[in-house]
C-alpha positions as CSV (number, residue, x, y, z in Angstrom):
1,M,81.5,-29.0,73.3
2,S,78.5,-30.6,75.1
3,S,78.6,-34.1,76.6
4,P,76.9,-36.9,74.8
5,P,73.4,-37.8,76.1
6,D,73.4,-40.2,79.0
7,P,70.0,-41.6,79.7
8,L,71.1,-43.5,82.7
9,R,72.4,-40.3,84.4
10,E,69.2,-38.6,83.4
11,A,67.1,-41.4,85.0
12,V,69.2,-41.3,88.2
13,A,68.5,-37.6,88.4
14,C,64.8,-38.2,88.0
15,L,64.9,-40.9,90.6
16,Q,66.7,-38.6,93.0
17,A,64.0,-36.0,92.7
18,L,61.3,-38.7,93.1
19,V,62.6,-40.0,96.4
20,A,63.8,-36.7,97.9
21,E,63.0,-36.4,101.6
22,S,61.0,-39.6,101.5
23,G,63.5,-41.6,103.5
24,C,63.8,-44.1,100.6
25,E,67.0,-42.5,99.5
26,E,68.8,-44.3,102.4
27,G,67.0,-47.6,101.7
28,V,69.3,-50.6,101.4
29,V,69.5,-52.4,98.0
30,A,71.0,-55.8,97.7
31,I,72.5,-56.7,94.3
32,R,73.3,-60.4,93.6
33,R,74.2,-62.6,90.7
34,T,71.3,-64.8,89.6
35,P,72.8,-67.4,87.2
36,D,69.5,-69.3,86.8
37,A,67.4,-66.3,85.9
38,P,66.0,-66.0,82.4
39,R,67.9,-63.7,80.1
40,C,66.4,-61.5,77.4
41,R,67.4,-62.5,73.9
42,Y,68.4,-59.0,73.1
43,E,70.9,-58.8,75.9
44,R,74.3,-60.3,76.6
45,G,76.1,-61.1,79.8
46,A,75.2,-62.4,83.3
47,V,72.0,-61.5,85.1
48,I,72.2,-59.6,88.3
49,Q,69.1,-58.9,90.5
50,A,68.6,-56.0,92.8
51,E,66.2,-56.3,95.8
52,F,64.5,-53.4,97.5
53,G,61.4,-53.1,99.6
54,G,60.3,-56.6,98.7
55,R,60.6,-56.0,95.0
56,T,63.2,-57.2,92.6
57,G,64.6,-56.0,89.3
58,A,67.1,-57.6,86.9
59,V,69.8,-56.4,84.6
60,C,71.9,-58.3,82.1
61,T,75.5,-57.1,82.0
62,P,78.9,-58.3,80.9
63,D,80.3,-56.8,84.1
64,P,78.2,-58.3,86.9
65,V,78.6,-57.0,90.5
66,Q,77.5,-58.1,93.9
67,A,77.0,-55.5,96.6
68,T,74.8,-54.2,99.4
69,T,74.4,-50.4,99.1
70,R,72.0,-47.6,99.4
71,I,69.9,-45.9,96.7
72,S,71.7,-42.6,97.4
73,F,75.0,-44.2,96.2
74,M,74.1,-43.1,92.7
75,F,73.3,-39.5,93.5
76,G,76.1,-37.3,92.2
77,A,78.3,-40.3,91.6
78,V,80.8,-40.5,88.8
79,M,79.5,-43.6,86.9
80,D,82.7,-44.1,85.0
81,S,83.0,-47.9,84.9
82,P,80.8,-50.7,83.6
83,Q,80.5,-52.1,87.1
84,K,79.2,-48.9,88.6
85,R,76.8,-48.4,85.8
86,S,75.6,-52.0,86.1
87,A,74.8,-51.4,89.8
88,A,73.1,-48.1,89.1
89,L,71.0,-49.6,86.3
90,A,69.9,-52.5,88.6
91,I,69.0,-50.0,91.3
92,V,67.0,-47.8,88.8
93,N,65.1,-50.9,87.7
94,V,64.2,-52.2,91.2
95,V,63.2,-48.8,92.6
96,S,61.1,-48.0,89.6
97,A,59.4,-51.3,90.1
98,F,58.9,-50.5,93.8
99,F,57.2,-47.3,92.9
100,C,55.1,-49.1,90.3
101,L,56.6,-47.0,87.5
102,A,58.1,-50.0,85.6
103,R,56.4,-53.4,85.4
104,K,58.6,-55.4,83.0
105,V,61.9,-55.6,85.0
106,H,62.6,-59.3,84.4
107,A,63.1,-61.2,81.1
108,C,60.3,-63.3,79.7
109,P,60.3,-67.1,79.8
110,A,62.2,-68.7,77.0
111,E,59.0,-69.9,75.3
112,C,58.0,-66.3,74.6
113,R,61.2,-65.3,72.8
114,E,60.2,-66.2,69.2
115,A,56.9,-64.4,69.6
116,C,58.7,-61.3,70.9
117,L,61.1,-61.2,68.0
118,R,58.4,-61.8,65.4
119,E,56.4,-58.9,66.9
120,L,59.4,-56.6,67.1
121,A,60.2,-57.4,63.5
122,G,56.7,-56.4,62.6
123,E,57.0,-53.2,64.5
124,L,60.3,-52.3,62.8
125,R,59.5,-53.6,59.3
126,G,60.0,-50.9,56.6
127,K,62.0,-48.7,59.0
128,R,65.6,-47.9,59.1
129,V,66.9,-49.1,62.5
130,Y,70.1,-48.1,64.4
131,A,71.3,-49.8,67.5
132,A,74.7,-49.0,69.0
133,G,76.8,-52.2,69.2
134,D,75.6,-55.8,69.0
135,V,72.0,-56.7,69.8
136,P,71.9,-60.5,70.1
137,G,69.0,-62.0,68.2
138,L,68.1,-58.9,66.2
139,D,69.9,-60.0,63.0
140,S,67.9,-63.2,62.8
141,A,64.7,-61.1,62.3
142,T,63.5,-60.7,58.8
143,G,62.6,-57.4,57.3
144,I,64.7,-55.1,59.6
145,T,67.0,-52.7,57.8
146,R,70.0,-51.8,59.9
147,V,71.8,-48.5,59.3
148,D,75.3,-47.4,60.6
149,G,74.3,-44.2,62.4
150,A,71.5,-42.7,64.4
151,A,71.2,-39.7,62.0
152,D,70.1,-42.1,59.2
153,A,67.6,-44.1,61.3
154,D,63.8,-44.0,61.6
155,V,64.1,-45.8,64.9
156,V,67.0,-45.8,67.4
157,L,67.1,-48.8,69.7
158,V,68.4,-48.0,73.2
159,H,69.3,-51.3,74.8
160,A,71.3,-52.6,77.8
161,A,74.7,-52.5,76.2
162,A,74.3,-48.9,75.2
163,L,73.1,-47.9,78.7
164,L,76.1,-49.6,80.3
165,Q,78.7,-47.7,78.2
166,A,80.7,-45.6,80.6
167,A,80.5,-42.5,78.4
168,G,76.8,-42.8,77.8
169,G,75.6,-44.7,74.8
170,P,74.5,-43.3,71.5
171,G,70.8,-42.6,71.5
172,G,68.9,-41.6,74.6
173,D,68.5,-38.0,73.4
174,G,64.8,-37.9,74.0
175,S,63.8,-38.0,70.3
176,P,60.5,-39.5,69.3
177,R,62.5,-42.1,67.2
178,E,63.8,-43.9,70.3
179,L,62.6,-47.3,71.4
180,F,64.1,-48.6,74.7
181,L,64.5,-52.4,74.3
182,G,64.5,-55.2,76.9
183,P,63.9,-55.5,80.6
184,S,67.2,-54.0,81.6
185,A,66.1,-50.7,80.1
186,A,62.7,-50.7,81.8
187,G,63.4,-48.4,84.7
188,V,65.2,-45.8,82.6
189,A,62.4,-45.8,80.0
190,A,59.8,-45.4,82.8
191,L,61.6,-42.6,84.6
192,L,62.3,-40.7,81.3
193,N,58.8,-41.4,79.9
194,R,60.2,-43.1,76.8
195,P,58.7,-45.9,74.7
196,H,59.7,-49.3,75.9
197,W,59.6,-52.7,74.1
198,C,59.3,-55.8,76.3
199,P,55.8,-57.3,75.7
200,Y,56.4,-60.6,77.5
201,G,58.7,-59.4,80.4
202,T,57.6,-59.9,84.0
């Protein structure tokens, strides 16, 4: 029986190939909690921020971590806990930003949230939408039809909570129905060349 798709692991593998023999793989990444940082309305938890090479990238997670590590920590690692996956996702975001692959790696200002939700609702209107687990704010949008499984969906939302699941979240199988959602998913979407929704992120 094959393992479920794990887009975070796939993104780490892409990143490993990208930085191979560049010297960046031994670069130091500092991960810190940033309680005052803006949080995406579609994400839940605390914001952690990774810093590398003068760039920063944020991730919202229910399992925040603080650490100073190297990019290579992820390569071949067993990412079997939410804490390890939170750290890996933060590293993927900041290194993707460093290489100018991902641009929207921080949440938008609070005043942009209503416009973002309104535009997302317009994008999804008339489509059957599946998102594994809770997506804060999505249920307040009008015109979005939620379904109970990816097989029944026209669009599969791949968001932070799904990426942080230790077994790999539903979705992330590379199908054209996918839409990666929010700033925490920016680096993974960029490395895997998948559609990403975060129009007002920074």
